N, C-alpha and C positions, 0 to 999 in steps of 0.2 A: 640703426636708423629705422625710423617708422614712416611708412608711406601709406596714405589713404587713396584707394582707387575706387571710383564710382563705376559699377558695371551693371547696367540696366537699372533695376529698382533696388539693388543691394549695394552696400558699401563694404569693400574688402580692405582689411587692415593687414599690411605686410610688414613683418618685423625682419630686418636684415641685420646680421651680426656686424658689429664694428670691430674688426680685427686689425692686424698690422696692415692688411691690404684692404682698402675701402671697397664696399660692395659695387659690383658692376651692373650695367644695364641688363646683361644676360641673366644674372642671378635674379633680378626682379621679375623678368619675364618667366623664368622657370617656376618661381613661387606662384605667380599668377596662373600659370598652366596647371599647377597642382590643385589650386583651389577652384578654378573655373572650368578646366578641361579644354581651354582654348590654346592651341599650339602656339609657340613663340612666333613661328613664321606667319601665323594668321592673326596676330595681335596688332591692333592699331591704338597707340597711346597718344592721348591729347593732353595738352597742358604745357609742354615744352617743345621747342623745335628739334628736329633731327632725331627724335626718339625712335622713329620707324625705319631708320637706315640700318641695314644689317651690318654695315662696316663699323658702326658705333657700339655694337654689342659688347665688345671687349673693354670699352672705356668705363670709367667709374661714374657713378651717379652724380658726384660733385662736379666732374668735368662737363656733364650734360646739363648742369644747372638745377639738379634735383636735390633739395635740402631736406633736413629732418622735418617730419610732419608735413611734407609736401602733399598736395592733392592733385591727382591725375584722373583722367577718364579713359576707360577701356572700351573699345568696340571690337567685336569679334564673335565667332560662333564656335561652339565646342565640337569635338570630333564626331560624336553621334549625330549632331544636327547637320553637320556638313555632309556626312555620309547619307543621311536620310533624304536630303534634298537631291543628291546625285544618284540615288539607287532606284527605288520603286516609285513609279508614277501613281497617281491617284487611281487610274483605271486598273493597273496591275494590283494595287493594294486591295481594291474592292474585289477583284477576282480571287485573290488569295483568301480573303475572308469568306467568300462564297464557297470555296472548296473546303475550308475548315468547317463551315456550317453544314455542308453536304455530308461530310464524314461524321459529324456529330448527330445528324438526323437519321443515320442508318438505324434500322430496327434492332440491330444487335450491338452489344458492347464491342469495343475494338478488339478485346482479347479473344472474342469468338469469331472474328473475321478470318477468312482463309489467308489473307495477306499477312496478318499478324502471326497466325499459327504457323504458316510456312517459313517465316523469317526467324521466329523466336523459339519455336518448339517443333521443329521438323520431325524428329524421331517419334515424339509422343503421338502426333496426329496421324501417323501412318495407319491407313485402313479405317479411319474414323468416318470418312465420307463427308458430304456437305453437312454443316457449313464450315467445318474446320479444314476441309480439303477442297481442292478445285478453286473456284472463283474465277472471275473474268479478268482480262487484261486491264480494263478500265478501272476496276476497284483496286488492283495492285498498283497501278500508276498513280491513282488518286492518293492512296495511303503513303506511297513513297514521296510524292510531291509535297504533301503536307509536312512530312518529317524533314525533307530537304529545305523547305522554307524556313524552318526553325534553325537549321544548321547554317544555311547560306544567308547570313545577315546582310550581305552587301547587295542583294537583289539579283534578278535573273538577267543574263546577257541574251537578249533576243536578236533576231535577224536585223532589226532596225536599230540596234544599239542597246541601251539600257544597262543597268548594273553600274557598279562603281568603276570608273575608268582606271586603267593601269597607272596613269600619271598621278592620279589622286592617291592611290595606294602607296606608290613609291614615296610621295611627299609626306605621308603620315609617319612612316617608319615602323619598325617592328613593335615597339612598345605601344604606340598609338593604335596600331592595327589590332593588337591583343585586346585593347579595351572595348572594341566593337565586335569582336569575333565570338563564336560559340565558346562556352567555358572549356570544353574538351579539345578545342582546335586552336588554341592560342599560338601553337608552335608553327602554324602554316606560314609559308612565305607569301609574298605578294603574287608570285606566279602561280602558286598552288590555289590561292583564293580566286584568281582569275579563271583557272581551270574549273573550279567548282561552279562558278557562275555560268560558264559556257556549257558544261555538261548538264547543269540544271535546266538551262534553256532548251537544250535538245530533248530532254526528258519531258518537259512541260508541253512542247509542241507535239510530242508523241501522244501525250495524254489527250490533247484536244482532238487529234486525229482518231484515236481509239474511241473517244466519246461519241464522235459523229458516226464512226463505222458501226458501233454496237447498236445504234438506233435505226440502221437501215434494215428493213424487213421485206422489201419487194424489189424487183429489178429496177423500177424507176428510182429508187433510193440508192441502190448499189452502184449504178453507173457513175453518179457524181463522186462517190467515194473513190472509185478507180481513177477517175480523171484527176482528182486531187492528189492521189498518190503519185501519179505520173508527173504532174506539174511540180510537185515538191521535189522530186528527183531531178527533173529537168532544170529547175530554177536554182539548184544547189550551186553555190560559188565554188571555184577551184580551191581546194585545200580544206573545205568545210565538211562536216559530218552531219548525217541525217539519221535519226532513229525512228523506225516504223515497227508496228506490231504485226504479228502473224501467228500461224499455228494451224491446227486442225481440230474440228469438233464433229466426230462421227458417231456411229452407233456404238462401237466398242472401243473407241480411242478418242482421247481429248488431251491436247497439249498446247502450250503457248511457247512461241519462239519470238525472237526479236531480230530485225535486220538493221545492221549498221552500214550505211552507204557513205563512202568517201569519194569525192570527185578528185581524181588525180590529174586529169586534163580535160580539154573540151570534149573528147570523145571516149575517154576511158574512165572507169570507176574501179574502186576496190569495194568488195561486198563481204561483210562479215555476218555470219549466222550464229546466234547465241541460243543454245538450247540447254536448260538446266533440268528438264524433266527426264523421267525414266524412259519415256517413249522416244525412239530414235537414237538412243545411246549406242546401240551396236554399230551405227555409222560413224561414230566419233572415236578418235584414238583413246585407248585405255591401256593401263598397265598396272602392275602390282608393285607396291612398295613394301617396306618392312612392316608398316602398321596397317595398311588397308589397300584397297583397290581404288585408284583414282582415274579420272578421265578428263579430257579436254573438251569443255562445252562450247568452245569457240572454233568455228571453221572460217578461215580467211582465204578469199580468192581474189587475186590481183589481176588487173588488166581486163576487166569485164567490158565487153563492147557496149556502147550506149544504145546501139540498135536493138539489142536484146533487152537491156534493162529498162528501156523506155517503151517496150512493147505493151500495148493495152491488154492484149489477150493473156500475156503472162501474169499481169497484176490481177486480172479478173479471176483467173484460176487460183492464184495464190491466196487472194483475199477471200474467195468463196469457200475455200477449205476452212477458214477461221470463222467467217460470218454466217456459215450455214446454220449455226445454233440460234441466230437471232429470230428466225421465223418459227412458226408453230408447226410446221410440217415435220414428218418423220425424218430422222437422220439416216444417212446411208452408211452401210458397213464398209464401203470402198473409200471413205474419207479417213485416211490413216497416214502414218509416217512414210510408208513406201511411196505414196504418190508424190510427196515433196522430195524425198531423197533420191529416188530412182528415176523420176521423170522431170520435175521442174528444175531442180538444182543442176543436173548435168546439162540440160538444154541451155540454161543461163550462162554457165561458166566455161563450158568446153569449146566455145567458139571464140577465137581471138578477135582482137579489135580491128584487124585488117583482113582483107579477103585472102591475101597471100600467106597469112600465118599458118604454120603447120598445125595439124590437129593435136589436141591435148586432152588429158583425162583428169577428172576431178580428184581422183585418188592421188595421182602424181603431184598435182598442184597442192594438195593438202599436205603431203609428206614434205614438200619443199617449202612450206610456209616459213618465213623468216621475218624478223624485224630487228630493231636496234639492240635487242637483248641477246642475240645469238652468240656474240663474242663472250658473253659473261659466263656461259655454261657450256663451253665446248666439251669439257670432260664428261659432263652428264649426257650431252647429246651423243657423244661417241659410244657410250655404253648402251644406248637404246636406238631403236629404229626411227624415232621421232626427233624432230629438231628441238633446239633449246627453247624456241618460242612456244612450242606446244607444251613443253614441260613447265614453263613459267606460268601458263594459264591453267594449270591443273586444278581440279576441284573434286570434292567428294560427291559422288552421285547422291541425289536426294532420295529420301525414303518415302515421302508422301507426295501426293499430287499437288505440288506447290510450284509448278514450273513458271507461273505468271510472276510471282513476286521474286523468286530466286533468279529468274532470267533477267528481270528488270534491274536488280542490284548488280548482277554480273555485267550487264550492258553498261550501266553507269560507271562501274570501275574501269571498264575497258575505255570508255570515253575519257575518263580522267587521265588514263595513261597516254592516250593519243594527244591530249591537250597539254601534256608536259609533266604530269604527276607520275614519275617513273619509280620512285622509291616505294617498295612494298610496305614499309612501315607507315608511310603517310596514307596509302590506300587503306590499310587496315585500321588506321585511326579514324578515317572517315566512316568506314563501315561500323566501327565501334560506336561512334557518335550517333549513327542511325539507330543502332540497337538501343542506345540510351534514350533517344527521343521516342522510340516505339514504347518503351517501358514507361516513360513519362506520360505519354498519351493514354496508356492503359491506367496509370495512376489517376489521371484526371477523371476518366469514366468511373473509376472506383470511388473517387471522392464525390462525384455526383450521385452515385448510388447510396453512399453514406448519408448524404443530405436528405434523401427521401426517407431513410430510416429515422434520422433525427427529427424530421417533421412529423412522422407517424408516432413517435414516442412522446412528443410534447403535448401538453394539455390543450393549448390553443393551436389549432392546425394552421392558422394564418400567421403565426409568429415566425420570425426568421430563425433558421437553425443555428445561427451564430450569436443569437441574442444573449446567451448565458455562457459564453466561453470562459468567463471568469470563475465559474463554479467548478472548474476541473479539480480543484484541490479538496472538494468535498469528500468526506469519509463516512457520512451518515446514510449513504444509499444502501437500501436493503438488497442483499444478493438475490438475483433473479427477478428483480423488479424492473420496470421500464426506466426508472431513474438510473439504476446501475448500468443498464445496457446503453443508455444515452451517454452516461459519463465515460464509458469505455470508448465509444465511438468518437466523442469529442476529443479525448486525449489522442487517439489515433489521427484524428483530423488535424490537430495542432502539429503533430509530427510530420504529416504530409506537407503542411504549409512551410514548415522549417526546411523541408527538403526541396522546396521550390515548386511544388505542385499548385497550380492555380486553375480552378475550374469555373471561375466566375464568368467566363465568356460563354453565354448561352447561345444556342443555335438560333433562337428567335425570342422576342419579348413583345409584350403588348404595345409598348411605345413604337416599335418598328411596325407593327400592324396598323396602328393609327396613322403614322407618318406615311406609310405606303398608300393607305386608303385615301388620305387627303391629297397626295401627289397625283394619284390616278383618278381622282374625282369619283371614288367609290363611296356611296352613301351607306352608313350603318343605321338601321331603323328597327323598330320593334314590330310586333304583329299588327299594331294599329297604325302603321306607317308614320310613326313619330320619329323624327331624326334624332339619333343618339349622339351625344358629344363625347369627347375624350374623358370627361369627368365621370361619366356614367360607369365606366369600367375601372376607374382608378381604385386601388385598394381592395379589389374583389378577386375571388377565385373564378377564373374564366375557363369554360370548356368550349373549345372550338371544334365544330363538327364539319368535316369535308366529305361530301358524297354526291353521287348522281343517281337519280331515280331510274335511269336506264339499266343500271346494273342490278341484278336480282338480289345480290348480297346486300347492296346499299338499301334497297327498298325494304328488306326485312329488318335491317338494323335501324333504319329511320323510324319504322313503326315501334320498335323496341325502345328507342330513345324518346319518342313522343310520349309513350306510356310511362316511362320512368322519370320524365322531367319534373313533374310535381313533387316527387319524393326527393329529387336532387335539390330543388329549391328549398324544401322544408328541412333538409338534413343539416344545413349550415347557413349561417347568416352571411350575406354578401356573396352569393353565387350567381353567375351569369353564364348563359349558353349562347354562343354565336354560330350561326349557320353560314358557311361559305360554300357556295354551290359549285359543283362540277358538272352540272347538267349541260346537255348539248344545245338547247335553245331556250328561248324565253318562256315558251309554253310549258316545257318540262320543268323549268325553274319555278314557275307559279304553282304548278301542281304539287311539286315537291315541298315548297315553302308553306303551302296550306296545311300541311300535316303538323306544323309546329306552332307553338304559342310564344316562342322566345325570339330573340333578336336575330336578324339576318343581314347579310351584305347584299347590296343591290347587284343585279345581274347586268353585265358580266363582271367577274371579279378575278380575272386571270392573274393580275399582278399580286394579289394576296396569295394565290395558290403557289406562285413562284417563290414568294417570300417564305412561305411555310414549307417549301420543298416537298410537296405532296407527290409521291411516286406511285402510290396505290390507294385505292378507295375500297371501303370506307375507312376513315381515320378520325380519331377523336383525341385532340391534344388537350393537356391540362396545364394551365398557367397558374402560378401561385399568386398570392395577393401582392407581392412585390413586382409582378409583371414578368418574371422569368419562367421559361418553359421547364416544367417539372419532368414530364415524360410524354410519350406518344402511345401509351398502352391503354388508352381509354376504351377502345373497341373490345379488347380482351377482358378488361375489367367489367364492362357492362354485360358481356355474354356470360362471365363467371357469376356476376351478381345482378341478374336482371331486375330484381326488385329494388336495387340501390339501397339495401338496408345497411350495408357496411360503409357507405360513403361518409366521409372522405378517407377512411382508413381501409385496411385490408388490401384487396387488389387495386383499389383506387389510388393508393399512395405510390404505386410503382416500385415499392421496396420489395423486390423478390429476393428470397434467401439465396445465397451462393450454392450452386450445385457442385457435385464432385468434379465435373469438367471445368468449371470456373476455377476452383482451387488448384486443380492439376495444371491448368494453363499458366497460372501465376507461378507455381512451383517450377515448372520447366523453364519458363522464360527468365525467371529470376536466377535460376541455377546457371543458365547459359550466360547471362550477363555477368554474373559473379565469376564464372570460369574465365571469360575473356578479360575481365578486370585483372585477375591474377596473372594472366599471361603478358599483359602489356605495360607492366610497371617499368619505369625508367631504370630501376636498380638492376633489372635483369636484361638490360639492353633495349627495352621498349621505349615508347614515347609518352607514357602516362605517368604523371607525377603522383606522389602519395596524396597530395591535396585533392587532385581530381578523382583519385580512387576512393577517397573518403566521401566525396560528393556522391558518387554512384552508390556506395554502400549505404549512405544515409537514406537515399531513395529506396533501396531494396528493404532496408530495415523498416521504413515507414509503411511501405506497401504490405510487408508481411504482418506488421502489427494491425493494420486495418483489416486485412483478410482474417486475422485471428479474432478481431472484435466483431465483425459483422455476423449476423445469423446465417446458419447454413442448413441445408436440407439434411434429413437423417442419413441419406445415402452418402453424403459427403463426409459425414463423421465416421460412419461404419466402414467406409472404404479405406480408412487410414490416411486419407489426404489431409485431414485436419486432426490435430492432436487434442482438441478440446471439445467440450459439449456433451450433453446427455445423449443417451441412445435412442430416446423416443421423443417425438415432437420436433419442433424446430430447435436447432442447436444455437442457443443465444450466447454461449461462451461467457457466462457471467462471472466466472472465477478467473481472476487474473493470475496467470501462472508465474510464480517466482522461482528463480533458479540461478545457478551460476552463469555468469556471462561467458559466452563463447567468443573466441577471437578468430577472426578471419585472417588467415596468414597471407599478407600481401606479398611478402618476399621473405627471404631468410633474415632480413634485418628489421623489417617494419611490421607492426601489428596495428590493427584497427579494431576496436571493440564494437561488437554488434550484439543486439539482444537475442537471446535464444527464443525462437518462435517457429512458425510453420516452415520456414525455409532453413532450418538448422542444417549444418553440414553441406550447404549448397556449394561451398568453395571446393569441396572434394570431388566434384563431378569431373570425370567419371570415378566413382568410388571403387570400382573393381578394375582389375587389370584388363586391358583390351586383349591380352593374350588368350583370355577365356573364350573369345569369340572366333578365334582362328579356326578351331576344329583340327582334326588330325590331318597331317600332311598326306598327300596322295602317294602311295607306295608304287614304285615301278614294278610292273609284272611282265614277265616274259610271255609273249603271246603263245597260245597253245598251237596255233597253226600260222606260220609266217606266210606261206603261200600254198595254194592248192596243189602246185606241182611237187610239194614235199611228200604227198601221199601217193603211193604206188597203186596201180590198178590191181584190184583184187582178183586172184586166180584160184583161191581156195577159201575154205571156211575160216581158217585162222586169220588170213589177210583181210577177209571181209569183216571179221569181228574187230580187228585193230582199226581199220579204216572208219567203221561206223562209230567206234568209241572216240576217235579223234574228232570226228565231225560233231558229235554231241558236245564234247568239251569246248570246241570252238564256238558253237552256237550259244552255249551257256555264258561264255565270256562276252559275247556280243550283247546278250540280254542284260548282263550286269552293267556294261557300259551304257546301254540305253536307259537304264534305271536312273542314272545320275546325269543325264543329258537333258538339254532343252527339247522343245517340241520339234524344231527343225532337224536337229541332230538325231533325234529318236526315229524320225521317219526315214532318214538316210540309213540308219543302222538296220531297220526292218527291211529295207530294200536290199541291203547287203546280205541279210540272212536268207532272203528268197533266192538270190543268185547263188549263194553257197550251197544250199540244199539242192537246187536244180543241177548244178555242176556235178555234185557227188553222185546223184542217181542216174545221170545221163553219161558220165565219163568215167568215174572211179568204180562204181558198183556195176558189174555186168548184169545184163538182163538174162533171166533163166531160159534154157531150152526145155521144151516139154520132154517128158520121159519117153525114151526110145527114139529120140530124134538124133540123127547123125550130124555132128557139127560140120562134116565135110559137105553135106547136102545143102547147107546154108549158103546163100550168095556170098561171094568173096568180100563184098562191100560191108556186109553185116557181121562177118566173123569177128572183128575186133571188139564189138560191143556186146556179144553174147557169150555164154559159157555153159558147159554141161556139168560142172562140178556140183551143182545143186542136187543132181540125181545120181551121179556116179561116185563122187568122193565121199567116204564115210566121215562122220563127225569126229573131230579130234578128241583125244582123251582129256578128261577133266583133271586139272591140276589140284592135287590134294590140299596144297597150301592156299588155294583160292576157292575153296568150297563155299558156296553161297547158300548153305542149308538146303541143298537139293536132295530131296528124298530118294531119287533114283540112284544117286551116287556114281553113275557111269559117265556117259558122255552128253548129258543134257545141259551142262553149264553154258557152253558156247552158244548152243541153239537158243536158249532163253535170253542170253545177253543180246544176241542179234535181234530178236523180236522186240526187246525193250528199247534198243537203240533206234530201230526203225519207227516204233511208236512215238518215241520222244521227238524225233526229227519231224514226224508227221504233224504233231501238235504244234511245234514251233513254226512249221511252214504255214499252217492254217492261221495261227495267231499273227504272224508277220503280214499275211495277206490282208488283214483288216485295215492296214494303213493305205491300201489301194482302194480309193473310192470309185473311180470310173476308169477301169483298165481298158486298154486298147484290145481289139480283137486278137491280135497276135500275142499279146501278153496273156490274155485269158486262155488262148489255145495252149501256150506253154505250160500254164498252171495245170490244165487238164492232162497234158501228156506226162508231166512230172508226177502228179498224183497217181496216175495209173501205173507208172513205172514203180513207184514205191509199193503199190498194192500187189503187183505180180511178184516182186522180190519177197515181200512178206509172205505171200502164198506159198512160194517155193520153199522158204525156210520153215514154214509151219508143217508142210507135208513130208518133210524128210524124217524117215523112221530111223530108229536106232538111238534116239535120245532117251532121257530118263524122266521119271516123274510126270509132271503136268504136260510137258512137251510130247512125251510118248503117248499119253492118253488123248491129247488133241489130235495128233497125227492118225491114231487108230480110228477116231470118230469120223474124220474126213474121208477115210478109205473104206468105211463100213458100207454095206448095202450097195456095192458097186461104185462107191466114191461120189463125192460132191465137188462141183467146180464153183469158182468164185463168181458172185454176181458183179456185173460191171455196169449197172444202170446208173445214168447220170441225169441230173436236173429234175425239175418238178414233174416232167412228163415221163420220167423213168425210161429214157431212150438208152439203148445199148451203146457201149463205146465203139463197137464196130460200125454202127450207123453214124455216130457223131464224128468219128475220125475222118470221114471223107470231107467234112466241111471245115476242118481245122485250118487256120491260117498259120502255117509253119514257115518261119522266115530263115531258119538255119538248116543247112543240109543234114547235119547229124540228127535233127529232129525227125526227118523222114525215115532214116534208118531205125531209130528207136521206135517209131510208130509201127513199122513193119514187123520188128521183133515182138512187140507187145501183141499185135494182132495174131501172129503165129502162135504164141503161147496160149492166148485166149481161145483161138479156134480149135487147136488140137485138144486142149483140155476139155472144151465143151463137147467135142465129138467122142472122147474116150470116157467121160464121166457123165453121170446123170445130173440134170438141172435141179 
């Protein structure tokens, strides 16, 4: 049966098979849906009665009065048209386009932005600094919002509604939903799509707030931001979520965090803190797995009182930590993670919602965190001290300073989970689609760069780069010539187009400039005040200069541009320069415009500046003859070529060769995307089909071919990041490398061919086993000294030697532990060493009695801490098996070992004291007492005669000429210890006894020996 259906301006012919069963009305509607995209439920057929009654769908066409060659009329809208009407409003669409333009107008390509580097190449950019690391919250949210706009094709769900309604999604069905969804997210259900819309709306509102907050630079501008934050929390509906930015930007610390606030009831909230940076991670739960160390970047606190969360002072302190970097003043070293985690967070969460609630602690609340996932991993939670919810949100700590973009993605995934996307596979699919869109956006910037090279290689600079795409089959191009380079870039450009890359959307064009000027009543005129029309700029290369004479840099550049303008006009036919003023007043504008002989926009021209997204001045934009913006690097070009002798080529073309960093960023990001592609194939239990994987690999193959085709700096070639090109000059890669195709293994059963190029073997990331990064396992070591009570008090030379040896071994073990510890742990170990040495010389090692002193004459309180064996007991015999090359061969071994042990402990004691910057008076007095105790013990050991070798010689020298006693001068003024001891602040009773024994030894020795 043949039926003609009139649909709009076209006539659709439907052929229905005549079988045993006559065709039904439903079959006709399905055929029409296939050809028009109008769902059967949305079709309205005219020409016969009762064709639009759903109850008649099962009836045959003959029963409905439709004969062969019948003519009907169809009224309806396709699925994309229905969705577009019910999704983004005109205002939202305009805002999305403005954000896309803002991202395109940034001075750097997207692959050099910290948001791209942190999300796609985190390990590579570690330690590289700005611009690959760091970056603000606003830039991270802007980049993520633009990528989400491409993924969320149904529009954003705002507080006032918006987005595609759930009823509409349910009516479309899965197949129809797939036709309007992102290519990599066709498997999402209607509920998942609604969750993406709601999460995207929360993230976009966070971006608007961050944009306003980053512009506040003085107290008058900060207070409205604080009020807006409080009002946003106060106006949050019950059951809804709010995303707000935060962090700290101090002198030595900078990190971004995100706050997720959920209103549980009228007076209670749930607050979630997301921190993916390396600063503040010690406050988060972390544990070791078989592969790596992971942590939970999410801290959830439930039942937070509204009185605390709506406190203006809290928000002022919290936001000031993050907004302090907006101003030009010096940053404070006290703005760091401790202020947030140790002060603000406990104050916020440790007070219950009711006055009678018992006190609680943030750590206990964190360890008790639970959600609907706790029942799924009870076994895992039982094996660890953290709950299953903490384990479910585990993440690998970042290696670079990319907390802004990493935290934004983590907060987005957490919002998706709260809105109903519980399956980890779906969450990972959305993150994978984000990575794909980031790479797609980088490919668009790469395509725009290729267009500049294509324009610079053509004979006619005003010709379109796509004018001769049909010449790609040429084989007569001479290797190394501009034609050969242009041919390679065109072939790579065609492959990018086949992969879906479209960079035709320019950030601005001359038509927009003209329309904006006309709408805002801005007159364009020349130096003779003759009004210029739109036709004056049509088909010409236009340089748009934006600057203000109040800036010294603009004044110098304006002079340079005025001098170079005659040469710019003479270098090329059809060149115009347009001056758009950023001056503060009309007088400054007239003074500034008098410097030029070319066209200018009448003052004020604020709307034109907004259209061109001028964020800094001076700025010189180059528009091609077709009206599209080529680049914004005119200022750099003129400063590089002040005589304009190279115009319009050279630096004026904006075609800068790829650097080693550019190529490395593409390699790392492509390798990561290829790695995730291999992991998410449906054959291995993932959600990615081979068709979608092929789509991604086609994009990677096109990107790597373009990177291979574009010229590179010599450093990029010699660094090994590029496999092609000569070693000197610019690497133009004129020789197309031919080789065997390499296959990217998608799974054990499927293979997709990709061309061998710069990103070869990217699928093998990581190519080496991660076991190589583990390092050697820590070996358990029995401590040298478990407790100081294990050492007996020395009563003779042998016991003194053993005690000092054990003390030296214990101190060396502590130093070894400090060498492998962090700063905080190292300071604690140094304090431990100080205490250990002090206890040894005040409790274990007895203080010596002077020669000839009767121990019974000493006060009974001091007798336990003094001993006369230093002068009365002979040195022990040397063990022949333990001879340390002592030339005396007698009894000098023990004496020398004791001296060496005391000297070693003295050095360790001095080194450990360097950790004490500002000691108390009591602690400093203890140091003085311990040092003097070590000195008198060393003096008694040195003076003992009967040793051998060097020890005997030293003892003889000290006793010659009537003997010499030890100097006890202390400090810069060389005050004696006897004088200083009266002012010591000794807080322990045993210290008084030790001081008395030391003074006795010094006093008697000074009286008996010569000074």
